[in-house]
N, C-alpha and C positions, 0 to 999 in steps of 0.2 A: 221237102220239110213240109208235115201239115197243119192245119190249125193245133190239133194237141200236142204237138210237139213244140212248137213256139210257145203256147201255153206253158207246158212242163219246164221248158227253160228259162222264158222270162218272167213268168208269173202273169196274173190277171192284166189285161190290158185293153184298149179301144180296138174298137173294128178294124180304125185306119191305120192302127201301127203293123196289125195281122197283115191287113190288106197290103201294105208296103213290101214286108216277108215275101208274101205270096208272088208278088210281081216279080221280085227279084229270082223266084225259080223260074221263070217264064211265063207263066200263065196268062191269060188275056184280063181284061179288065170285068167284061161280066161275067167270065168264068168264075174270078174270084168273090165278084159280089153273090153268085150265086151259091158256092161253096160257105161261105160264110153264112145265108142264109139258110141253108142246111143244115149246117152244123147244130146250131142252137132249137131245130124242129126232130131233129133225130131221137128223140127220147134217151140220149146218152147222157156222159159225164160232163158234158159242155153246155155250160149256160150265159145267158145274158142276162145280167142284172135290170131286173124291172123296176125295181123300186123308185129307181131314178131316172129322169130325163137329161139326156143330153143336150146340147144344141147342136144343130145341122145334123141331125140322125145320126149321130154317133150312137154307138151299143159298147156297152164293157163286159168283155167276156172273161170268162176263170173256169175252173176245172170243180168238180163239186166238193172234192175235199181241200180245197182252196180256200173256201166262203169263209169270210170272218177271220182268217187267219192275220197274223201282223204284214206279213208280204199284201195280202188282200187290201186292206188297210192304206197301207204305204202307197201303192200301185194307183188306189181309188183316188189320193190327195192329187197327184201326178196327174192322173186325168183330169181331174178338175182345174187345173193350172194349166193344161195344154189344151184343154176347149173353152178355156175362161169362162166357166159355169159359175155362176152367182152363188153357188156352194161352198165356193176358195174363200169369200169374204168373211163368212161364219166362220170357218173352220179357223183361219188366219188370226180373226179377231179374236176367237175364243182362248187359242193358246197364247196369244199376246196379252191376256187377261189371267194368267198362271193356272189354266185349265177351266176354270170355271167362272161365271158369269153371269150376273142379275139377268130377269129376263128383259128387262127394262134397256137394260144397256146389249142384250144380244138383239134386240130390236133396232136399235139404232146404228150395229156393226154389219147388219145384216145385208144392206144394200137392197132390202128388198119392199115394194109397197104394202100396204093392208089390202090395197086394190087397182090395179090398174092394167090397162089394155094394152096386151102380148107383153105383159111383162108378170115374171112367175110371182106369185104371191109369195110374203112371208112363212103363213100356216103351212101351205105344200110343200116349202123350201124345207120347215123343221120336220114335217111328216115324213120327208123322203131321208132326211141323213137320220130319225129316230129308227126309222125301217131297218135300214143297214146296220144298225148299232154304234154309228159314229159320235151322237151326242145320248146325254141321258139328261132327263130332264126332272127334277125333283125339287119340292119346296120350294119354287119360284127360282130355282137357279138352274142352270144347264152346264153340264159337266161335258168334258170332251173326252171321247174314247184315249185309254192313257198307251194304245201303240202309236198315236200318230201326235201325243203331247210332246213339245221340247222345252226345255230349258233354257233356251240359247240367248232368247230376247226379253226374259222377264225376270222378275224377282220369284223368289221361290216360295214366299209369302203372298197369296195372291190378296190377301186382305191389304196389303200396302198399295198394289197398283190399283184397286178399289176404292180405297180411302183417297189416294192420290187426285181421283179420278173427280170424287166428290169435292176436294178440297179446291180444285181449279174450275170446275163446276159455280161454282160460289162466287168466286174471285171474279171470275167473268162476267157471271150477273150484275156483281156489284161495278165492276168498270164500267159496264153499257148502261147501267141508270146513270151512275155518277156524271157520266157524259154524255146525259141525255140521248142516247143513239137508243136505244128501247125504251119502249114505253114502262115507266116505273114502277107500276103494281100489277103489270100486265107477263111478267115473263114465266115462262113453264119450263119445268124438268120433265126430258122424254116426252116432251108434246109432238105432235103431229103438223107437217107441215104439206101440201100438197100429197099427200097419202105417203108420206114416207114420215119414219121417226127421227128425232134428233135431240143432242144430250139437251139444247136450250134453243126454244123456242120464243118470240117475242115479238110484236106489232112494233111497226117504227113510223114516225113521222118525218123521217130524214127527206129533205127536199128531194132528192134525186128518186126516191122510193114511193111517193105518194101519188095517188091519180086524182085528179078533180073530175065529179061528175056532177055536174052543174056548183050547185052550192055546197056539197057535200065532199068530202075531203076522206078517200079511201087510203088505207096506211097501206104501206109494203111492208115486208118482216125481216126481221134477222132470224136466221138459224145458223147452228154450231156445232160443231161435233170437239171430241176432245179424245187425243191420243196421247196417255202420259208415259210414253215409254223412250227410250233411247233407240237412236238407229231406225226410225222408222222408215221403211222402203217403200219400194213401188207396190208393191201384194198390199201392205198395211192401208194406203192409202185409195185402193181401187174401189172398194165400196162407197168413199166419198165422193168420188166423180163419177161413179155412174149414179149416185142421187141428183147431185145436183145438176149436171146435163138433160136426165131425164125431166128435172123441174123444168129445168129454161126452157127446153123442148116441146112442153107440154104447151098446148093452145091457147090463148086468152091466160097465160100464165101470170101471175100476181107478181109484179117487181119484186126480189127478195136479194139479201145478202149474204152469202153463205162464208162462213169463217172455219177453217180448221185449226186448232190451237194442238200444239205438242209439244214435246221437250226436245225432241231433236231429230232432225230428219237429216238422212242420207244426199248426199248433193247430187245426184242423180234425181231422186225425190223430189228434191227441191226445185229443180229445173221442169220436171213433169208438172208440179202443180202451178210454177209460174206460166206455163207455155199453154195450160188450160185455163188461165186468169181467173184462176180461186185465190181469194187470199188466207195465205198459211202464215202462221205466227210461230215461234218456237217461244217458250216461258221467259226466257230473257229479251229478247225483243218488244214482246206484249207489255212485261210487267215489269222489266228492270234486273237487274245484279241482286239487289237486297233480296225479292221474292224466291229468284233462281236456289239461292244460299240457303233461304229458308227450304224450300222443297227436297234440297239434297240432304238437308241436316232431319228433316221428317223423315226421310224415307231411310238414312243410317239408323235413326234413334228406333224405328222401327222394326227394323232388322236384327235386332240384338235378342240372343237366344240364352244368354249367359246371365242369371240375374245379379251376379256381382258387378258385372259392369252397370246397373243402374241403381248402385247405392247412391252415386250425385246427382240429385233431382233436378239441378239448376236448370240443365238442359231442357228438361220436362217445364218447366215455367216459364221459359224463353217461348218455347215452342207454343202453350195454350196461350199467353199473354198477346201473340199475333191472331194463332187461330179464332180466340173469344170475338175480335174485331171484325173477322170474314164471315163469319159462321150466320148462317139465316135461320129462319122458324124452326126447322127439323131437329136440330142438336145432334144429326149424325158426326159431325166433325170430331166431336169431344168422345163419342164412344168407343173408340180403339182405344183411348189413352185414358180411358178410366179402367178397360182390360188391362192395360198394363197396371194400372194404380194397384188393384187386384191381385194381380200377379206379385207386386213388391210387397204387400201386405202380409200376402200369405206365405211368400219367402221368410218372413220374419217369425211366422208363426210354426210353422212346419218343419219338421225334418225329414227330407226326400226330394224324389225327383217331382220339379215342378214344370211345365209345359202350358206355352200360351199358344193359343191356337191350334190345339192338336186336332188333326184330322183322322176318322174313324170310319171305315167300310167293310162292310159285307155284303152276301149276295144282292141283298133286297133293302140295304139300310146304309145311307152316308150320314155325316153328321160333324158339324166342327165344334169341338169343346171351347169354350171361350177361357178357361184357365183348369187343368187337371193336376191333381196332386197324387205322388203316389208313393206309399208308406210301406212299412213292413207286413201291417197289418189293416190297411186303409185306403179306399179308393173315394178322390173328394172330386165332384166335379160344380165347378162353378158354373151359373149363365148370368153374365153383368147385363145391365141396363143401363146406359145415362138419358136421362130424360130432363128438363126441367122440372120445376117443383109442381106447375098442374097439369103435366102430362102425367096421369097417372097410368098404373100398370092396372092393365082389365083384366077382367074374368076370363076371355077370350085367349089373352096372351098367353094366361097360366095355364090354360086345358090343353093349348098347344104345347107346351113346355111340357108338360107331364105325360103326355102322349108318346114324347120325344125320349124322354128320360128312360121311359120303360122299354126301348129296344136300346138305350145306351147299356143299361141294365143287363139285357140279354148278351147285348155283345162281350162286355167284360167278363161276365160270369162262364163264356163259353172257352174262355183261355183259362187253361189249367192251373197257370200259375196264381191265378185269381178265384182260386176256391175256397181260400179261409180268409179271405179279406172282405171286409165290412165296404158298402157302399154308401155314399152320402152325396146328397144335391142340395145346392144350393142356390137361389135365387137372389139376387143383390142389385138392388137398383138404388140410383140417386135421388129418385122421385118418392113416391109411396103408393101402394097398392088403395084400388076403389073397392067399394063394398061387396062388388060381385066376385073382386079375387080375393078377398079375405074370407070371404064366405067356403071359396071351395080351398083354402087350404084349413080352414078349419074343419072340414069334412075328410079331409085324407086322414087315412088309416091303413096304411102298408106296413106289413110286417118284415118285408125282404130287405127294404132299405129305408133309409131317412130322410127326407125333409124338410127343410128350413128356409127361411124367406128373411130379407134385414131392408128396410127402407133406407134412405139417406142419413137420417139421424142415428139411428142405430148403428147403422156402418162407422158414424164418425166418433160414436161413444167405444165402440169394439176397439177402433184404430186410438183413441186417446187410452184406453185400457191398457194395450200394448207399448206406450210412451212413444208413438213413432206421431213426434210432433211436426216434423217436415211434410209427412203426409198429410196431416191433419191441417194443415194452411192450405196446400192446394186444395183439397178436398172443399173447404169453406170457400177459397176463393173462385174456383172454377166449377164446381160441380153444386154447391149446395146453395150459392147466395142468388138466388134468383126467385 
């Protein structure tokens, strides 16, 4: 059996795997090495993947017609795991977040430094994965190639897992501040320590962490990451172990305490982290049974896809009551619930299909629509922004939205069944629009589709006009009373 036959039979694979098969055929080690080297230099249809550098001088070989096929990507992922390449950390991380993750979280999950001797930097790893089409970056989001995306370990709506990540981030920060473990006004989200990115970074003046230099006291640091999934396994924590050990082994490293907060770890993973002397904690162990039930309740609530299940909003009231106590200055935690409210409001007004967090995609464009309504003669697209009263929508945000809706319009009009449907775009916010935003809206004159906006008070008036008293109460208590 020669190299071509091996690749045809097994698909793309590492040079070490090919070497094993050729050695079984009775070839000597040096002969095998030369044959592999010649195969990729002969100008035929056997190629070596040049975009990605593997550890230990490994090569990934494939036939020309196998490039970027489903089998190519599947075997490439296996090669990352076999060689313990840093690339596998990024693939595993994005997959666990529903196939899409923010760039800030991607830096955390990558396990890569910004710059460090003998370590592949984050920017290089990202370029390598983009070059072979394993990931795609658009609008500060990173998407995983669909051939290697698996639903086995995540919620089907990645908004839920991203929301739980933000919620746990806020809760952990609050706990660290209230217990005087982290400096009260110095906690940063997605900050860097020792050239690595973390979900949470803060100086700490705990006695074991500080260093005295004469009369000056230098603080140590608390660094923490969050993996809000169930059944967290060894692959999922590998990136964290790499970061911690790299920081610990650095010459003259600053004392630090690493914390890994997850929802539930597999037994083997729990033992692995314990063996590495890493502080890992579940939500239940760290915050208690009441908070664990809250997160379970939130995740179940956010997975509701049938608006009839949201007729009773008592559950939402209870969730928002707790979330309001936890939330930091960004107001991010309530944004997803405002989208749910708009989902409910529109269901009372329109008859037709109503979808929450609808994802659309074509060759050059991806978007997620907060609330989408499809009737027999119209498509209505809602953009929902939950902000505090003083956090006004800016002209820059409106410009970005207008650029996006042009592509959304083209997407829907490219579908034959929408040829006779009108298309409307609504921008709803719980705060208001600043002068630059209002100026842009006043100048909009698009004949192809309709554009409208509503601020918080206008949404409340609209809701009152539809006699939706329960929703009015929620809007006033949690979104407009700030």
